[in-house]
KEBATI-656541 format. One record per residue: residue in three letters; x, y, z of N, C-alpha, C in turn. Coordinates in pm, whole numbers, plus 50000, padded with zeros to 5 digits. Example, Ala and Ser with C-alpha at 12.3 -4.5 7.8 and 13.67 -1.06 7.14 Angstrom:
2
ALA513194943150780512304955050780513204967050780
SER512854977550708513674989450714512905000350787
//
This chain:
216
UNK335959286052578335389279552696335159265052666
UNK335489255952753335299241752730333969238252801
UNK333099231552720331779226852773331939212852818
UNK331349209452927331279196152971330279188352897
UNK330619176452847329559167852773328509163552865
UNK327329163652805326109158752887326179143852900
UNK325659139753007325519125453026324589119952925
UNK324729108452870323779102752760322349102252812
UNK322129100852943320739099652990320219112853039
UNK320909123653006320439136553052319139140552988
UNK318359147553068317049151453011316899166153034
UNK315809172052964315579186052971314089188252987
UNK313799200253045312449203953059311679204052919
UNK310329201752918309619202252790309199216152750
UNK309419226052825308829238952799309119243552658
UNK310389243952617310789249352484310329240052377
UNK310389226952394309879217352302308349220252279
UNK307599221552380306209223652368305889236952299
UNK306609247152333306399260552263306699259852117
UNK307849253352084308179251251936307129243251865
UNK306689233051925305669224051865304369231551845
UNK303899239151950302669247051933302809256651817
UNK303979263151802304129273051692304049266251557
UNK304669254651541304639247751413303249243751380
UNK302509238151473301059234251451300319246351405
UNK300499257451476299719269751444299979274251302
UNK301299274251263301709278251129301119269351021
UNK301209256151046300689246350948299239247850930
UNK298489250351036296999252151030296729264950956
UNK297439275450976297339288250903297589286650758
UNK298609279450718298959277950582297899270050497
UNK297089262850562296049255250492295159264750411
UNK294989276950461294069286050388294579290750261
UNK295889289850235296519294150111295949286649993
UNK295519274650012294949266649906293629273349855
UNK292919279549953291659286449918291989300449851
UNK292949307249907293199321149850293809320549714
UNK294489309749686295139308849553294259303849439
UNK292989299549482292059294249382291369306049306
UNK291379304649178290769315149097289239312649073
UNK288399322149108287059321049084286579323248943
UNK287479328648864287209331948722286419345048716
UNK285879346548606285049360348579283699358748647
UNK283379368548727282129368748804281429381848776
UNK280129381248719279409393348682278129394748768
UNK277859385448861276639386548937276759377949065
UNK275819380649157275839373149277275589358249253
UNK274739355149161274479341149123275719334049074
UNK276489341148991277739334548941278829333049059
UNK278799342949149279729341849258279389329949354
UNK278099328149378277679316949454277969303649392
UNK277789302949257278089291549181279519288349189
UNK280339299049170281809296549177282269291949314
UNK281699297549415281979292749551281579278449571
UNK280459275149515279969260949530280869251349465
UNK281449255849355282369246849282283739244749355
UNK283949252749465285089251349550284869241249661
UNK283759233749665283489225149776284589215349809
UNK285339210149707286449200649747287539208149824
UNK287819221349785288789228749857288329231450001
UNK287089235750023286589237950146286569224850241
UNK286149213950178286039201450250287359196650300
UNK288379197050212289719192150252290359202250346
UNK290129215750332290619224950428290099222050568
UNK288769220450571288189218250707288609204850767
UNK288769194550680289219181050720290699182350779
UNK291499188150702292969188850748293099197650876
UNK292249207850882292279216751004291849208851126
UNK290809201351113290279193951226291319182951267
UNK291889176851166292879165951208294099171951268
UNK294549183351224295659190351290295309193651426
UNK294129198251451293619202351588293689189551678
UNK293239177351621293299165051702294699160751734
UNK295599162651641296929159351665297589167951767
UNK297219180751765297659190751860297169187252000
UNK295899183052008295319179452136296069167452191
UNK296379157652098297179146052139298439150252197
UNK299139159652132300399164752180300279171052314
UNK299209179152339298959185252465298739175352576
UNK297949165052547297649153852644298929146152680
UNK299679143252582300919135652604301829142852698
UNK302059156452679302989163352761302419168152894
UNK301119164852921300669167153052301319156853152
UNK301669145153098302249134853187303729132553152
UNK304299140653070305769139853032306439152553068
UNK307039153653188307639167053233309089169253181
UNK309739157453136311119158653094311349150152968
UNK312279154252876312529147152754314089146252740
UNK314469136352656315849134852617316069138052470
UNK317259136852419317499140152281316689131452177
UNK316609118752211315799109952121314319115552115
UNK313819119152228312379123252227312279136252147
UNK313229144452154313179157452086313219154751935
UNK314119145851886314209142451750312969135151694
UNK312359126851776311139121051735310019131451720
UNK310069141651807309139152251791309409160251666
UNK310659162151630311029169951505310549161351385
UNK310699148451388310129139751274308679142051263
UNK307919142051371306439144651367306209157751305
UNK306909168351348306719181151289307009182351142
UNK307989174251096308349173450950307149170250874
UNK306329160950914305079157250839303939167050870
UNK303979172950982302879182851009303029194550921
UNK304199199450888304419211150801304169207350659
UNK304179194050625303819189050485302269188450463
UNK301479189150574300069187750561299439197650465
UNK299749210750467299189219550370299449215650224
UNK300719211750200301059207250063300319194250023
UNK300359185550118299489173150091298039175050070
UNK297479184850142296069187750128295819194049988
UNK296759202249945296619207549810296669197349703
UNK297619187449718297699176249623296429168249614
UNK295889165549737294739156949738293529164249667
UNK293459177549690292349185149632292469185949478
UNK293689189649437293889191549286294029179449207
UNK294569168449271294839156249185294199143849248
UNK292859145949294292219134049352291879123049258
UNK292049125949122291719115149025292889105749014
UNK294079109449070295199101049067295539094749205
UNK296159082549197296399075649324297269083949413
UNK298379089749370299269097449443298529109349517
UNK297659115549437296889126049499295999122049613
UNK295349110749590294449105349703295169100749821
UNK296419097649801297219092549920297999103149991
UNK298129114749936299009124949991298619128250132
UNK297359131950156296939135950293297009123250385
UNK296389111850352296569100950442297929097150478
UNK298879097150389300269093050416300929103250512
UNK300719116450488301259126550570300779125150716
UNK299489123450733298899122150867299369108650927
UNK299529097950852299989084950903301359087050965
UNK302309092550891303659093350950303759103451069
UNK302889114051065302819122151187302319115051310
UNK301269106451287300729098851399301709087551439
UNK302429081951343303399071551373304539077751459
UNK305009088651422306059095451499305569098751640
UNK304339103151653303799106351784303699093751866
UNK303299082651807303199069751875304599064951923
UNK305639066151838307019062851873307449071451998
UNK307069084251994307439093452107306879087752228
UNK305649083952233304929079352352305539065952402
UNK305889057152300306569044752342307869046852402
UNK308639056552355309929059952406309839065252552
UNK308819074252565308579079952702308249068852794
UNK307319059852753306939048552841308119039252871
UNK309039037352781310199029452813311189035252900
UNK311019048452928311899055853019311049063253115
UNK309999055653161308949060953247309469066253382
UNK310559060953435311039065253562311569079653559
UNK312009083753436312569096953417311619106453351
UNK310929102453244310049110453168308629110553206
UNK308109100453272306749099853322306679094653462
UNK307379101353553307429096153693306139096753769
UNK305139103853723303839103553792302889094153747
UNK303259086153636302349076353581302749062653630
UNK301789055853697302069042453752302129031753638
UNK302639020153677302839008853583301609005153512
UNK300439003053592299248998353523298709009353434
UNK298749021953475298279032953393299089034453267
UNK300389032253275301259032853155300899022053055
UNK300619010453112300248999153021298929001752946
UNK297999007353022296669010352954296809022352855
UNK297579032552894297769043652804298469038652681
UNK299499029952697300199024952579299339017052486
UNK298459008852536297479001852450296479011652387
UNK296059021852461295149031552400295749039952292
UNK297039041952297297709049952202297789043852059
UNK297499031352062297489024151928296249028151840
UNK295179033751904294049036451836294229044651700
UNK294729056751727294999065651607295869059751498
UNK296869051851547297829045751454297099034851366
UNK296289027451425295569016551349294589023251255
UNK293839033351301292909040351213293609047051104
UNK294799053451127295489059451011295939049650910
UNK296349037550950296689026850858295459023950764
UNK294319022250829293079019050756292729030250663
UNK292919042650699292669053550616293569053450489
UNK294859050550505295739049450391295309037950297
UNK294789026950353294389014950276293109019050197
UNK292169026250265290819028650200290869041250114
UNK291829050250135291779063250054291869060649900
UNK292659051449850292649049949702291279046149647
UNK290369041249731289029037249683287919047349713
UNK287999053449831286919062349865287399077149892
UNK288689079849870289209093749888289189098050024
UNK288899110950045288909116850180287859112650270
UNK286879105550220285869099250303286409089550401
UNK287649083650367288219074550459288519080650591
UNK288759094450597289089100750721287989100450817
UNK286719097250781285609096250872285849085050977
UNK286829076050945287169065351044287679070851175
UNK288239083351172288739089251296287649093151382
UNK286439092851342285269094351436285229082751533
UNK285849071351503285839059951584287019059551688
UNK287829070851680289059070251764288679069651912
UNK287719077251952287359077352094286899064252148
UNK285799057952085285349045352125286509034352113
UNK287289035252008288329024451996289419026052099
UNK289789038752136290719041552244290159035952374
UNK288919038552401288309033052535288349017952531
UNK288059012152413288108997652408289518991752439
UNK290438998152370291858993052397292418995052538
UNK291899004752604292269008652736291549000052840
UNK290508992552796289758984652897290638974752964
UNK290668974453083291508964553158291128963553305
UNK292038959553384291768957653524291488970653597
UNK291998981153548291778994053603291579005153503
UNK291269016153547291069027753454292259036853469
UNK292829042553358293999050853378293579063353442
UNK294419067853532294119079653610294809091353548
UNK294189103153552294919115253490296099117753573
UNK297149122553504298409125853573298179138553660
UNK298789138653779298619150453867299189163153802
UNK298659174453830299159186753762300569189653804
UNK301289194553699302679198453718302739212153797
UNK303819213053883303979226253954304319236553859
//
């Protein structure tokens, strides 16, 4: 059977892309717990020793919780993006695949940061993985905005401009986290607490972005 070639500007529904992305995020978040289950508590002969052994695992618990929360924030960003993007093209799909490449690396990067935090490469593993995931997400949004008539037809020009400016927030913060992580380790991720206020500041303009109307 001869297939007709698609037009270069052909687009597809986001349903399958969203489902695949949701599954990858869920698996990556679940795999984070392996770093906890593979940790040996050593010989335990009493409740006191067990509590002490669990207390010594605080870096594992802290980095597990941190990575889980950041994955949830990235997933929420993905959900919000695709509320206003009903169709995607091949470039958008591959940009999404690049983002997922770094999402699935998060459990490994978290393990490196926990086990080798005394080394520069260990302290940078988590920040770099999240930076590239956020960078790919930002590129996705820029690509959608540049093809707004097809991919974001319900978003007006002014709203697109404000959303584009606001999308820089997480990217700028992730760069600062990479810069600061060699000096203060995982504490640098606390900068993401500023994401909401910083996003609102960047979006400040002549108007306020309106939520996209619900899709049928």
